[in-house]
C-alpha positions as CSV (number, residue, x, y, z in Angstrom):
1,M,21.4,41.7,131.2
2,T,23.7,41.4,134.2
3,E,26.2,43.6,134.6
4,T,29.2,42.1,134.7
5,F,32.3,41.6,132.9
6,T,33.4,38.0,132.8
7,K,36.1,35.1,131.9
8,A,34.4,35.1,129.1
9,E,34.4,38.5,127.7
10,R,37.7,38.7,127.8
11,L,40.1,38.6,124.9
12,C,42.9,35.9,126.0
13,S,44.1,34.7,122.5
14,Q,46.9,35.2,121.4
15,K,45.8,34.8,117.6
16,L,42.0,36.6,117.9
17,I,44.6,39.8,118.9
18,D,46.3,39.3,116.5
19,Q,44.5,39.1,114.2
20,L,42.5,42.6,115.7
21,F,46.0,44.6,115.6
22,A,46.7,43.6,112.1
23,G,45.2,46.2,110.6
24,G,42.7,47.3,108.2
25,N,40.0,47.2,111.8
26,A,38.0,50.7,112.2
27,S,39.2,52.4,114.6
28,I,38.0,55.3,116.9
29,A,39.7,57.5,119.6
30,A,37.5,59.5,122.6
31,F,40.3,60.6,124.9
32,P,42.1,60.0,127.4
33,L,41.2,56.3,125.3
34,R,41.5,55.1,122.0
35,A,39.6,52.0,120.6
36,I,39.9,48.8,118.4
37,Y,37.3,46.7,116.9
38,R,36.8,43.2,114.1
39,L,33.3,42.7,114.0
40,S,32.9,39.0,112.8
41,E,29.9,36.4,112.2
42,R,29.2,34.7,115.8
43,G,30.3,31.0,116.2
44,E,28.3,27.7,118.3
45,N,31.2,28.0,120.8
46,D,31.5,31.7,121.6
47,A,29.8,32.3,125.1
48,A,30.2,36.5,124.8
49,P,29.1,38.4,121.5
50,I,31.8,41.2,123.2
51,A,35.8,40.0,123.8
52,V,37.2,43.6,125.1
53,L,41.4,43.7,125.7
54,V,41.8,46.5,128.0
55,S,46.1,48.6,127.3
56,V,47.2,50.4,129.0
57,P,51.2,50.2,128.2
58,K,54.0,51.7,130.1
59,R,55.2,54.5,127.4
60,R,52.4,56.3,128.7
61,L,52.1,55.0,132.7
62,H,55.6,54.4,134.4
63,R,54.6,53.8,137.9
64,A,53.0,49.9,137.8
65,V,49.9,51.9,140.7
66,D,48.4,54.0,137.8
67,R,48.4,51.8,134.6
68,N,46.4,49.1,137.4
69,R,44.4,52.1,138.7
70,M,43.7,53.3,135.2
71,K,42.9,49.8,133.6
72,R,40.1,49.2,136.7
73,Q,38.2,52.6,135.5
74,I,38.1,51.3,131.9
75,R,36.7,47.9,132.9
76,E,34.3,49.4,135.2
77,A,33.1,52.3,132.8
78,Y,32.8,48.8,130.0
79,R,31.1,47.0,132.6
80,R,28.6,49.6,132.9
81,N,27.5,50.7,129.7
82,K,27.9,47.8,127.4
83,H,24.6,46.7,127.1
84,T,22.3,48.7,124.3
85,L,26.2,47.2,122.1
86,W,26.2,43.7,123.3
87,E,22.3,43.2,123.5
88,W,22.6,44.7,118.8
89,L,25.1,41.9,118.7
90,E,23.7,39.6,120.2
91,A,19.6,40.0,118.0
92,N,22.4,40.4,114.8
93,G,24.7,37.3,115.2
94,K,27.5,39.0,115.6
95,R,30.9,39.2,117.1
96,M,33.5,41.7,118.4
97,E,35.9,42.0,119.6
98,L,36.8,45.3,121.3
99,A,40.4,46.6,121.8
100,F,40.9,49.3,124.5
101,I,43.8,51.1,124.4
102,C,44.6,53.9,127.0
103,I,46.6,57.1,125.0
104,S,47.3,59.9,128.0
105,D,49.8,60.7,129.9
106,S,48.8,61.1,133.3
107,L,45.8,59.9,135.8
108,C,42.5,60.9,134.9
109,E,39.1,61.0,136.9
110,S,36.9,58.4,136.7
111,S,34.1,60.2,135.2
112,R,36.0,61.5,132.4
113,V,37.3,57.7,131.7
114,T,33.4,56.3,131.6
115,A,32.6,59.5,129.1
116,S,34.9,58.3,127.3
117,V,33.5,54.4,127.2
118,Q,30.1,56.0,127.1
119,K,30.4,57.9,123.8
120,I,33.4,54.7,121.8
121,L,30.3,52.2,122.7
122,R,27.8,55.0,121.3
123,R,29.6,56.0,118.2
124,I,30.9,51.9,117.3
125,E,26.7,51.4,118.2
126,E,25.7,54.5,115.1
127,T,28.4,53.2,112.5
128,L,26.6,49.8,113.2
129,T,23.3,50.7,112.7
130,A,24.2,52.6,110.1
131,V,25.6,49.8,107.6
């Protein structure tokens, strides 16, 4: 599996974003991130088994430079660590919408963001395999 982050893996549909944030979906926090995810059956038209949204609120990081850096760190950490969750979803014919939301008031080191993303993906996979 290649370590890429293509357009097909980005969550762009306003309808799917609204469904994800409507409530009742699972949430996991691992500082400096919080993840909300929704699992569904995979359709024929779905190019990728995971659609990801990265959000860094202006309320948390006021400067655009800092928000963009945090988003870059989150995307890079996800890109390098998505393979196990990706393989499980493909094997079971499922699709997932996943949103990473920054909950830190300051910039974090890339290693800390990577550890947080790894922890979130590991916990998601554990809950999926337990069901």
